[in-house]
N, C-alpha and C positions, 0 to 999 in steps of 0.2 A: 416228299415226291411231288414232282410237278402233275397237275391234273391234265389228261388227255382231253382236248376239246376236238368237236366235231365241227370241222369248217366247211361240211356240204350240207349243213341242215337248213339253210336259209335264214337262221337267226343269226343277227350280227355279234360276231365274238366277244365284242366288249360288254354287251348287255349282262353277261355272266358275272361281271366284276361290279363291286360296288362303285356307284357313279357319286359325284359331288351333289348335295341337294341344292336344289335352286328353288328359292321363295316364289311361288306363283300364287296367283288368286283368279279366279273366274273373272271375265269381264260381263257384268251384269248390270251397267248402267255407262252414261256417257262419261268420257273421260276426256281431259283436254291436254295435249302435250305439244312441243315444238315439233318432235320427229316420231314417226310410226316405222318400226322395223318389222317386216313380214319374215318370220324364221328366226327360231331359237338354236340353231346352230353354233358352231364355232365362229362362223362369218357373223352373224348376228350379233354374238356375245362381245366381239372384238369392235365392232361399229358401236353398240350401246356404250361401251367403257369408254371408248376415245370421245363420245359425243357427250356422254354425261360429265365426264372429265373437263371438258370444254364450255360447261354450263348450260346446257340444253337439258330439256326435259324431254324423257324419251318413254315410249311404251313400245313393249316388244309381243308380239302375237305369233301363235304357232298352232294350228288345227291338232297336232299331235302332242304339243308340251315341249319342254326342253330337252335338248339332247336325244331326242328319239327318232329324227330321220336319218337323213343321209351321213351326217356327222358320225352317227353311231355306226353306220355299215362301212366306213372308211377303214384303210388300212392305218389310221392314226398318223399320217404323215403331214405335217402343217409347214408349209413353206415359209421362209422368212419375209419374202417380199414377192407378190404378183407384178405384173406390169405395171399397174395403178394401185396406188395404196386405197384400202377399201374406205378409208376416211374422205379421199378425195372424189370416190365414185358416190359418195352418201349425198 
């Protein structure tokens, strides 16, 4: 039987489901990278994947940690393409 979710609680509905584990470590020292991505939501993840695939060293930071901000609070609609590809904006 499906679980009934309260959609008016102010808590993102996706937070009740198990999310993928993303390995993180606290930034406690200076690091060097080609690119810094601020934000570890879906947009930051897609940019990091594309940029590392192209051979760049990438550091991602987010004050809340991965998958905790607006990505978790969305309707889970990911568009195939926006006006400009995110990799072109980076």
